[in-house]
N, C-alpha and C positions, 0 to 999 in steps of 0.2 A: 882487794877488795877483788872479786869477782863480777858481783856486779853491776860492778860501781866502770869498772872495765869496760866491760859489757855495753854500756849506756853509752859512750864515746865511742865505738870505733865507727870507722866511718865508711859511706855506703859508697857499692859500688856499682855505678848505673848504666846500664848496657842497651843501647836502643836500637829496635831492626828497622831499618828504612829500607824500603824496596820502590823505585822510579820507574816512570814510562822511560823507555829506551832514549827516546827524544828530548827528556829533561836531568839526562845529565848532566851534562854540562851549565844547565841555570842552576843546579843544586851546586853545584863544586863554586860556583860564581857566588851566588850566593852565601855560600859558606865564606868564603873567602872573606867575607864582607867581616861576619858576623867572630870568626872562630876568637881574635882577643878578646873582643867583649866576653866569652862565656868563661873564657878560660880563667882572666881575672878578674870573673865575678866572685862580691867576697863567698867563702865555700870551697869553691872549686878550688879544686889541690892539683888538677891535672884532666887533658882530657885529651882524648884518642879519635881520631876520621880513620876508617876500617874501610876496604874496599873490597868485595866477596872476588878471590882471586879467577876463579872459571865465570861467573856472572855478574855482567861490570854494575848493572843495575840497583845491586842489594850491597850498604852501607848500614855499617853498625858506628854509633859510638858508642867510644870505653871514657867514662868521668868515675873519678874517684873526689865526693863528696865530704866534707867536714862531720856532717849527720845530714838528717832529713831532715830538719828545719834549712840548714841553708839549702838543701836541693830544693824544697818547698817554695820557698824565695822566688827562685832565679825560677822555675816552671813559672813565678806571677809576677814575673818581672814583666817589664816593655819589651827587654832583647829578648824573649821566649814567645812571649804574643806575639811579636813582631816578624819573628822570625820560621814560626810555626804556620802562619798566617799564609805565609808568601809560600812556604814550599809546601803545603799538603795536598794543593789541585796536582802536586806534582806525582803525586804518590801512585802507584798498580795496584798497592790494596792498601787496606790498614798498618799503622807504624805498631810493632810494640815491644814492649818496653820490660823490662825486672829490674828492682832495687835489689841487692845482693848485699851480704856481710862478708866480710873475710874470713877465710877460717887456714889459708895457707901458701906464702909464697916464698917458691922459692928459685933461685937462680945458680943454675950452673958456674963454681967457682972458675971451672979452668981454660972453662973458653974466654979466652983473650980479650977485649976491647980491639977496635982496628981503629 
């Protein structure tokens, strides 16, 4: 049943974080301390930290969550609250976040893994 399938679609969460340049190293140190707690949080399937290749103060987190309830449990957890309160003063502008439902995921099968 399509409706039942849609109700169980995982959530892709993308968060854009822009830091004051002087805080990039501090942020990376904070992230290093907490990344395994986040990725191993119940309901989190994976997480990636990305840094803009031309604007080094811009980072994105890309994470896949079992469902919206799992994401909300994380967002109200001590792990998130502690991390957020620690990095928020380092921002140069307000963080942006999107929760998305996947519509397509393709891979180029002709590209060989190294």
